[in-house]
N, C-alpha and C positions, 0 to 999 in steps of 0.2 A: 283605831278601833274600831271596828264596822257598827256600826249605831243604826236599827231598824225599827221603825212605826208602822202598826199600820193601825188606822186606824177600826175599831171594834164595829161598826157596820161594812166595811170592805172585809174581815174576815169572817162576819157572819155569812156576807154574799159568796165568798170562795167555799167555804164549807156548804153552805146550798146546793154550789153547780155542780160539788164534787159528788153529794150523795144523788143528785138527779141523775149525773153521767152513768153512776154505777149504778142506781136501778135500770136507769134506760137500757144498759149492756144486758145486764141481769135477764132484763124484760124478755128482749130481743132475741138474745141465745135460745132462753125455756121457754118463749111463745111460738116458738119454728114450727115445734110439733104439737102445741096441746090442745088444740080440736083431734085430731087425731086418735091422741092418748083417750082423749075423755070419749071421742064414740064407735074407738076399735081395741082399742085394750080394757085394762084395768085403770083407769084412772079415774072412774068413778068414784070406784069402788074405794082406794086410796084413797083419796080427797073425803070421804065418808067417815074411814077410818082414822087421819089426822085429825076433821075434826072434833069424832070422839075421843080421841088423846089429848086433845086440848083441850075441850070443853068438862068434860068428867074433872080430871082433879081441880079447876077453878072451881066448880060448881060445890061438890064437896066442904071444899077449904071455905068455900065462900058462907057455905051455910052454917058451916061449924065454927066457926068464927062469928058470925052474927046471932045464932041460935045457942050455941050453947057456951062461948068464950064471954057474950054481951059483947063485943066488939064495937066501936062506934064506926059508921060509917067512914068516916075520913082515915082512920087508922086502920078499916079493911081494904080500903083504897090504896091506899099504898103495899099492905101485904102482897093484896095478889098481885099489885105494879112489882112489888120485889118478885116474888117468887116468880114473875114472866120476863127477869129480868129487861123492863119496858120501862124508860125514860119517860118518853111521850106519857103513860096512863098514871108517872107519877106526876108530871106538868097539868094532866086535868084535875088529881084531887088535891094538886097544890092550888089550882087555881078555883076552887071552890070556898073556901074559906080562907083567910088568912090566918091560918095554925100552923104549926112542924109536925102536925101529928099522922101525916101522911109521910110528913121525909123521916120520920124517926123509925115507923114503921117499915118503913121500905128499906133502911138501914141496917135495920137488924135482921131481916131476911134476906140482901141481897148475899153479900158473901157467901155464908151457905150453900144457896142457890149455886154459885158460882164455882164452890169446892164439889159441888156434889155432879154437876157437868162435868168436870172433868172424873172425878172417880166412875161414875154410874156410866158411862159406856165402855171403861175398861172392866168392872167387875162383870157386865156382861157379857163381855168377852168372855171372861174366864168361869164364868157357869155354864152357861151353853154351846163354847167352842172347845173347849179343854178337855 
């Protein structure tokens, strides 16, 4: 039998190198015409649209969860991290205080968001293109 062992630090280094290479290539491909799109095209408009689409739901959910539902800060961080499917945000929330509140809120919301990410585009296509 083939036995394989890799120390966790080496595994972590390989994962980090992989994500750095991926983001570097994506940046090089996307950044080729980035300035031209911003200055000559509708790039600035689309960046503003993207910011609005990203921030408005987060602010609405955040304020509603805090003011109406009286969620604590850690649960709110986990909820927003799960809603964005953002593990680094969960790591931030978990580093604030040794509590499982953020991870529990993240784990509660994450599966629903993943299912909605699959279904929502298909429903939008059915509504607007058929």
